[in-house]
Phi, psi and omega in degrees: 000131179293156186292333182290315177299315187290321179293323177303310182299318178299319180294317180297324178291324179295313180296327179278354179084021185283340174254105181299145182234051181292166185256140176217152179269152167061030176260116183281137176278125174291146181282097182248009183313306183292319176294321181293329176293330181280325179289311178229111175286155175306327176293321181291326175300311180301310185294320179289326179292318179297318179295319180296317184300316178295314187284334180296332180297340179278337185244336180251147180271100183283141172286129180269343181302119187291334180290320180293314180294320181297319182299311182297320180298312180298320179295313181293321183291327180296319176290316180297336182286350172258013178266178176281003178232049185298334178278354186281144176277122176251145173239117182252131184222167187238133181257131181275092181202147180277359176291144179271096188200159175204156178204160179235143179235141174314145183098353177094028177256120186228122183252138175225141188270149177298331177300320181288322180301316180289343178284329182286157180247347176221160176299322181301319181294317174299318182297324180296322176294309183297327178294316180301309182293323178298323180295321181301328181280307185299329176273000173061045188293320179291317173301322183288325175302313181299320180299317179293322180292323181294325179291325180269345184297311183297313177297326173301306181300319180297317180294320181293320179292322182292322177298323181283319187285333175294343171072023181295174177298155181302324181298313183294321182297316177299320181294320182294314182298313180303313183296320181293315182289328177295316177305312185293316181300324183285322175297320178296321177296317178299314176305306186296324179294317178295319178299321177297320182292319181289328178288323171302317184300307184289323179302318179296324180294311184297321181301310183295318182291336180276358177099008178263159176287115182305336184291343179300328179295302177302326181300314180292320179296321180294320174295324179296313179299318186290313180303323183290339182293330183256015184263117178263356186263011179111161183287133177297149184300331177300318186282340173291315181271337178224070185301137179256115185245164177303321179299316181297316182293319179296319181288319176296328178291315177303314181296316181303324179297339179292345183254134176293154181285143181303144182287341175213158184269127179295147177299139182253004190303307181301315178304311180296321182288322179294320177293326176298320181291321179299315180298321181294332185254355192279343184273023182061245181260001183271059185286337180298313179298315178304312180297324176296321180294321177294315179302321182292320177300315181298326181280330192247340187262141171269124188262148183288337182204163179298328179294326180291315176297314176306317183292323178294320176292323176298313176300321180298317180294326178294318182295314180301315182296320178294334180268011175067023175262067191295319182298314179294318178300314180304312185299316182296313182291323178296323175292323177293327182287335177290327179283323180227083192298324189250014181291123188300321181302316180290321179296317175295319179295321175305312174294323183291323177300318179294323181292319178295326178280002179085006182265069190300316186294322177293320175300311180299324176296318177295321181293322179295317178297320179291327180291323176298323177286324183224072183298140175085359182286111190303309181303322179296312180292324174300313181290329177293317177301320179292324177293324180295324177293319177296326177280000183055031168269070194290327183289316174302316182296319181294314181301319182291320179296318180297323177288322178301315185291346176291338181246344188225052188293341186270013182259107184307316188301324180298319181289322177292322179290324176295326181297312181299311180298314180295317183300314181284347174267359175095004182260084184294324177305306179293324180306308183285332174293320179289324176297326179297314182290332173296312182293319181300311179295335180272003178093017182238072182296320182295321177293327175297319178303315182301317181290329180289322181295320176297319180297328181295333177296335181265356179287334184046245182266009183284091190304313179303315179291327176292315180300317180293321178294317180294325177292324178291323178294316180297317182295318179292317178304315178298322177294318176303311182295322177299322181288327185279332183295146177154000000 
């Protein structure tokens, strides 16, 4: 079996909770750095992570909202910049699910569920989870686990084959196999316990160096443990793969005490607004109920800060707009903008309310003003391009999207939007090429090849375009074969 197939199986098993990650004290980590690099090279990690990330889009519901994803990416990058791999490219993404979970994949791909975001009470608690997952990547835990498995795999198979070849009774054969596999499982458990311990240790360091209170990690663990005691619907997935024990809480608390408390508190406004946005959008089409919940909280709740109250009003405005109560939504956002004239969340909300109300030109005007204030701000540019498509300004949308893709080529929705813009501008060649990149990035390489072949029909005698298309087809085919081998 190829290392790519084996690593894929391992990654899927990790996400499914097949490798327990319980915590244990005083387990020394074996030095597997050199061996793990031979089993899985850094380049293979990157390739495997990218392949997993694309294929995960087929089975996991990725959050498409650019503001939510941009926030998580910025928060994750802040933490990763204080790791020993500060120059490594990390991709942080959000899964739309009420499950309390997060996971890390080799190559720097880290996913967090909306359920976990909503479980946290402070940005520091959310950062502690991302820091822990970042440490799993920087310490190469899955490659090191594979190195350990490779060392034990051959002896295990030899013992099982010997039991069968010796022709002993079925009872004895079963006992030998059971004892052998149990021994390997225990070694695997020891490794994963150690990895959790190591991820906590490095994660707390990233957290403190990023300006957060290191005590946020044990605080969040303690709340998770406490909440699970009263949970009758099953153990949250995060606790299945990252079990929280009293020993683990005590150790992280002791380690956190070694770091001084921050001299100032980091602004929590973005965190509060993202949480409000998730709540505003999470109830599907029942936005009337969501709006009522926001209104009730605003009437009855005492907020700890002005930012918290502003975030609640922001969420209320979004829910009202989704419920087609545009005038009320508009009034709330306009009042918020008077308090914070340049805040990007309010500027985007102002434009989006007009777009939902069908006032396309006014929405575009607001977006252009926002871009002047914050040039290069990805969520604003993304939403502006989407607004241009809704306003049927296809050529302007195409020009905008091509500029954005120079810096954000890994975002599938941008390719899909460009396909729409190019197709409606009369460029069928570019439309199908962009659609191919959308399918490729979404985990459908064979469909991508079909779109590239269709695009070739429109290339006619354009030698450069045909050569480029053929090269891209060969590249994707080679990747498919590499992934299939094993």
